[in-house]
N, C-alpha and C positions, 0 to 999 in steps of 0.2 A: 051102836058103836061103829067108826069108819074103821078104825085098827083092826088087823087081823093078826093073830100070832100065827108062827109055821105050824103045821099040822104034824109033825115029825120034828122033833127037837132034837139038836145036834149039839152036843155039850160045846162049851168054848165059841158057838156062834151065837149072835145077838147084839145086844147093845143099843145105843141110840137111835133112833129112827131117822133119816137125813132130812125129813122137815124138819127137825130142830137144830140140826148142825149149819154153820156157814158154808160157802162155796167149798173150803180146802178140806171139809170133814174131819176135822181136826179140833174145831172148837164150838163151844154151844151159841147159836143164835138168841139172844135174850129174849125178844119180843116173843116169839112163839112159846119159850119155853115157861115166860111168866104167863103168858095167857093158859098153858096147860095147867100150871100149879091154880091158878083162879077156878078154873073149872074143873079140879081134881081128876084131868085125863092123862092116860097113859104117854109115857114119852117112850118107850123103847122096851126091849124083850130082854130079861136075864139071861145071862151066859151059863149060868149054873145050871136052872130048871126049865128053862124056856116061860116062866111066869112075865107078868107085865112089871115093868120100872115105871113108880110114878114119883115126880116130883116130890123131896122129903123136905121140903123148908124154902125159907129164901137163901139165895146165893151169898155166899161169904168170901171173906178175905184172909187168908191166913198172915200172922205177922210177918214183916219186913218184906212182904210182896203187894204189888198191886193188881194184881190179876184176881179176878172172880172165879169162884169154883161153885158150880151148881150141882146141889147133891138130889140122889135119887136111891129110891128103896123098891126091892122086888116085894110084890104084894104075896107071893106064895113063901119065899124061903127067909125073908126079910132081912137078905145081904144087903148093905149099902155099899154105894158107890158113888163118887164124885166125877165130873166132867167139867175141864176147863172152859174160861169163858175166852173172848179174843185178849191178846195184850194192850193195854192201855196204849195210847200213843206216846212216843218216847220227846223229851222235852227238849227243844233246842237250844243252844247256847247263845246267848246274844253277842253279837260283836260290838 
């Protein structure tokens, strides 16, 4: 495996690895995330216990929103979380 968890876990540290984030580091990069989902590869480190985070299913959209969310779950404590994808482009009004 090419990823390595920290040797000493510091509670509150961890999260999604940079490889799976866009340049602004606030939103998920869909292509590598979906690749990790298909390969069942870890995508981050759990903030609670330092275990690996794995994608927990396909991205979903909440009611009333157009932004996709990418679910992940810890392999050891089974805590679930979701990270936002990029906002869809805004529609321009025609003149």
